[in-house]
C-alpha positions in Angstrom: -7.8 11.8 11.8 -4.3 12.4 10.3 -3.5 8.4 10.3 -6.6 7.7 7.8 -4.9 7.2 4.4 -7.5 7.9 1.6 -6.3 6.0 -1.2 -5.3 2.3 0.0 -7.5 0.2 -2.0 -8.8 -3.3 -1.8 -5.2 -5.2 -1.4 -3.8 -2.8 0.9 -4.8 -4.5 4.3 -1.1 -5.4 4.0 0.6 -8.8 4.0 2.8 -7.8 6.7 6.1 -9.9 6.9 7.2 -11.9 4.0 10.1 -13.5 3.9 13.2 -16.0 2.7 15.1 -18.7 3.2 18.8 -18.5 2.9 21.3 -20.0 0.3 18.9 -20.4 -2.3 18.2 -18.4 -5.7 16.2 -15.5 -6.0 13.4 -17.2 -8.5 9.9 -18.4 -8.2 10.7 -20.6 -5.1 10.3 -17.4 -3.3 13.8 -17.1 -2.5 16.3 -14.1 -2.5 19.5 -14.6 -1.0 20.3 -10.7 -2.5 18.1 -10.2 0.6 19.1 -9.9 4.6 16.7 -12.1 6.6 15.1 -10.3 9.8 12.3 -10.2 11.9 9.6 -7.6 12.0 11.2 -4.4 14.2 11.3 -5.0 18.2 8.3 -2.3 18.2 5.6 -4.4 16.5 3.6 -1.8 17.7 5.0 0.7 15.2 4.5 -1.6 12.0 0.8 -2.2 13.0 0.3 1.6 13.4 1.2 2.0 9.9 -1.3 -1.2 8.8 -4.1 0.7 10.8 -3.2 3.9 9.3 -4.4 2.4 5.8 -8.2 3.5 5.3 -10.8 1.2 3.8 -11.8 1.1 -0.1 -14.9 2.6 0.6 -13.8 5.9 1.9 -11.2 6.4 -1.3 -14.3 5.1 -3.5 -16.4 7.7 -2.1 -13.8 10.5 -2.2 -13.6 9.4 -6.0 -16.8 9.6 -6.7 -17.4 12.8 -5.2 -14.6 14.2 -7.1 -16.3 13.0 -10.4 -12.6 12.0 -11.6 -13.2 10.0 -14.8 -11.3 6.6 -14.7 -7.5 6.7 -16.6 -5.9 3.3 -17.3 -2.8 5.3 -18.3 -2.0 6.0 -14.6 -1.8 2.3 -13.7 1.3 0.3 -13.6 2.2 -1.8 -16.6 1.7 -5.3 -16.8 3.5 -6.7 -19.6 6.7 -7.0 -17.6 5.8 -9.2 -14.8 8.8 -11.6 -15.5 11.1 -8.9 -14.5 10.1 -9.2 -11.2 12.3 -12.2 -10.6 13.7 -11.4 -7.0 11.8 -11.1 -3.7 12.3 -7.7 -3.2 10.8 -7.1 -6.8 7.9 -9.2 -6.1 7.1 -7.8 -2.6 7.1 -4.3 -4.1 5.1 -5.7 -7.1 2.5 -7.3 -4.6 2.1 -4.0 -3.0 1.8 -1.7 -6.2 -0.4 -4.0 -7.9 -2.6 -4.4 -5.0 -3.4 -0.6 -5.0 -4.2 -0.8 -9.2 -6.5 -3.6 -8.1 -8.4 -1.3 -5.8 -8.4 1.4 -8.3 -10.0 -1.1 -11.2 -12.6 -2.2 -8.5 -13.7 1.3 -7.6 -14.5 1.7 -11.0 -16.2 -1.9 -11.7 -13.7 -2.7 -14.5 -14.2 -6.4 -14.6 -12.6 -7.5 -17.5 -8.9 -5.6 -16.0 -9.6 -7.0 -12.4 -9.1 -10.8 -13.5 -5.8 -10.0 -15.5 -4.8 -8.0 -12.0 -5.5 -10.6 -9.4 -3.7 -13.3 -11.5 -0.5 -11.3 -11.6 -0.8 -11.0 -7.9 -1.3 -14.2 -7.3 1.8 -15.2 -9.6 3.6 -12.7 -7.5 2.3 -14.2 -3.9 2.9 -18.1 -5.2 6.9 -16.7 -5.8 7.0 -15.7 -2.0 4.9 -18.9 -1.2 1.8 -17.0 0.2 -0.5 -17.7 -3.0 -2.1 -20.6 -1.0 -4.2 -17.9 0.9 -6.0 -17.0 -2.4 -9.4 -18.3 -3.3 -8.3 -18.1 -6.9 -11.4 -20.0 -8.3 -13.9 -17.8 -6.6 -11.8 -14.8 -7.4 -12.4 -15.6 -10.9 -15.6 -15.9 -11.0 -16.3 -13.1 -9.0 -14.3 -11.1 -11.2 -16.3 -11.7 -14.0 -19.5 -10.5 -13.1 -20.3 -6.9 -12.5 -22.8 -7.9 -9.6 -20.3 -9.5 -7.5 -17.9 -6.6 -6.9 -18.9 -6.4 -3.6 -18.2 -9.9 -3.0 -14.9 -9.8 -4.8 -13.7 -7.0 -2.5 -14.8 -8.7 0.4 -13.1 -12.1 -0.5 -9.5 -10.3 -1.8 -9.6 -8.6 1.6 -10.2 -11.8 3.5 -7.6 -13.3 1.2 -5.0 -10.5 2.1 -5.9 -10.5 5.8 -5.4 -14.1 6.2 -1.9 -13.4 4.5 -1.1 -10.9 6.7 -1.7 -13.3 9.9 0.3 -15.8 8.5 3.4 -13.9 7.7 3.5 -12.2 10.8 3.4 -15.5 12.8 6.4 -16.7 10.7 8.4 -13.9 12.0 9.6 -12.4 8.4 9.8 -8.7 8.5 11.8 -7.7 5.3 9.4 -8.4 2.9 6.7 -6.7 4.9 8.2 -3.5 4.7 8.5 -3.7 1.1 5.1 -4.7 0.5 3.9 -1.7 2.6 6.1 0.4 0.7 5.0 -0.6 -2.8 1.5 0.1 -1.5 2.3 3.1 0.1 4.1 4.5 -3.0 1.4 3.4 -5.6 -1.2 4.6 -3.7 0.7 8.4 -3.4 1.3 8.4 -7.1 -2.1 7.7 -7.7 -3.6 10.5 -5.8 -1.0 13.0 -7.1 -2.2 11.9 -10.6 -6.1 12.6 -9.6 -4.9 16.1 -8.3 -3.8 16.8 -11.3 -7.2 16.4 -12.7 -9.0 17.7 -9.7 -7.0 20.4 -7.6 -9.4 20.4 -4.1 -8.4 21.1 -0.8 -9.4 18.0 0.7 -7.5 16.4 -1.9 -4.2 18.2 -0.8 -4.9 17.6 2.8 -4.9 14.3 2.5 -1.6 13.9 0.2 -0.2 16.1 3.1 -1.1 13.5 5.7 1.2 10.8 3.9 3.9 12.6 6.0 2.9 10.7 8.8 3.2 7.3 7.2 6.4 8.0 5.6 7.9 8.8 8.9 6.8 5.6 10.6 7.5 3.8 7.1 10.8 5.0 7.1 11.7 3.9 10.6 10.7 0.2 9.7 12.8 0.4 6.4 15.9 1.5 8.1 15.9 -2.1 10.1 17.0 -3.3 7.0 19.3 -0.7 5.9 22.4 -2.8 5.9 20.8 -4.9 2.7 21.9 -3.0 -0.6 18.5 -3.1 -1.9 16.9 -1.5 1.0 19.5 1.1 1.2 19.0 2.4 -1.9 15.0 2.6 -1.8 15.8 4.4 1.4 18.1 6.9 -0.3 15.2 7.5 -2.6 12.7 7.9 0.2 14.6 10.1 1.9 14.2 12.5 -1.2 10.7 12.9 -1.2 10.9 12.7 2.7 12.7 15.9 2.8 10.0 17.6 0.7 7.3 16.1 3.3 9.6 17.3 6.2 8.3 21.0 5.1 4.5 20.1 5.2 3.1 21.1 8.7 0.8 19.3 10.5 -1.2 20.6 13.8 -3.7 18.8 15.4 -7.0 19.9 17.9 -8.5 17.9 20.3 -12.1 17.2 19.9 -14.9 15.9 22.0 -14.3 12.2 23.3 -16.8 9.7 22.2 -17.8 6.5 23.8 -17.8 3.4 21.3 -18.4 -0.3 21.7 -15.6 -2.8 21.2 -15.6 -6.3 21.5 -18.4 -5.9 23.6 -17.1 -3.4 25.9 -17.5 0.5 26.0 -14.3 2.7 25.4 -13.7 6.0 25.2 -12.2 7.3 22.1 -10.2 10.6 21.9 -11.3 12.3 18.5 -9.1 15.2 17.2 -8.8 17.0 14.2 -5.9 17.6 12.2 -4.7 20.5 10.0 -2.8 20.3 7.3 -0.5 23.3 5.6 0.9 21.8 2.3 1.6 24.6 -0.5 0.4 23.7 -4.5 4.8 23.9 -4.9 5.1 20.9 -2.4 2.5 19.2 -3.9 4.3 19.8 -7.3 7.5 18.4 -5.8 6.1 15.3 -3.9 4.2 14.6 -7.5 7.9 14.7 -9.4 9.7 12.6 -6.6 6.9 9.7 -6.2 6.9 9.5 -9.9 10.6 9.1 -10.3 10.5 6.2 -7.3 7.2 5.1 -8.7 9.0 4.5 -12.8 12.0 2.8 -11.1 10.1 0.2 -9.4 7.5 -0.8 -12.4 10.4 -0.2 -15.1 12.8 -2.3 -13.1 
């Protein structure tokens, strides 16, 4: 299905709707007056559609293993400037970026680096007042044991799901959009970096599919375009959207399938997507996403 992203790793189960309070400083209290407040967009289904578009860590792990792409620490986000993530805007983007990198580390069983990544994410989460959803003691124990990486993944995913529920119920939508955006940017960046090493039709198709997610994401972000930080981010993303607009995606109807969900039988309409994307388009996407991503991590 075209909406199935292939690369959203462990943390990418979306912490939708982080928020802020007015008239306080943008420091570790989780408050940043440089952002305008705002709930989720009126059409809450849209943001949920984006959330559901992310695929499981297992799918990406399987893809990377099939491609036999070696681990490359150089493509991960730098971690020596975490203090520079000093506003809610930066922290939210950072949570998204570092969460994707955490999944990458998990896939390659880099338990020593996983611990540092978890520490960074928790610090940023504490900064926007959602760190209480981390069972940090257990995460630390699991992160130091290669035998427990599956449990680490489960617990991390569970933590993110709890934050997701809490934050959405808190009616805080502005930072939700940023976290999703950070995840999408880092995920696409890693995908294009992998593509440099392993040029395959499957990988190029997966990159092209991000056109759909970006379209929905832009609708969400534009709800906050009156904020100067969002306006600049939207402007950057418009450049890569212009390239994605040239990618052609068509659909073929498949045979319906009956599946059981919540004790009920439902009919799922299967469809196959056909993505037409050229090497030149991927090259342009790669350049644009690297530019945007570098602005985030260099701060």
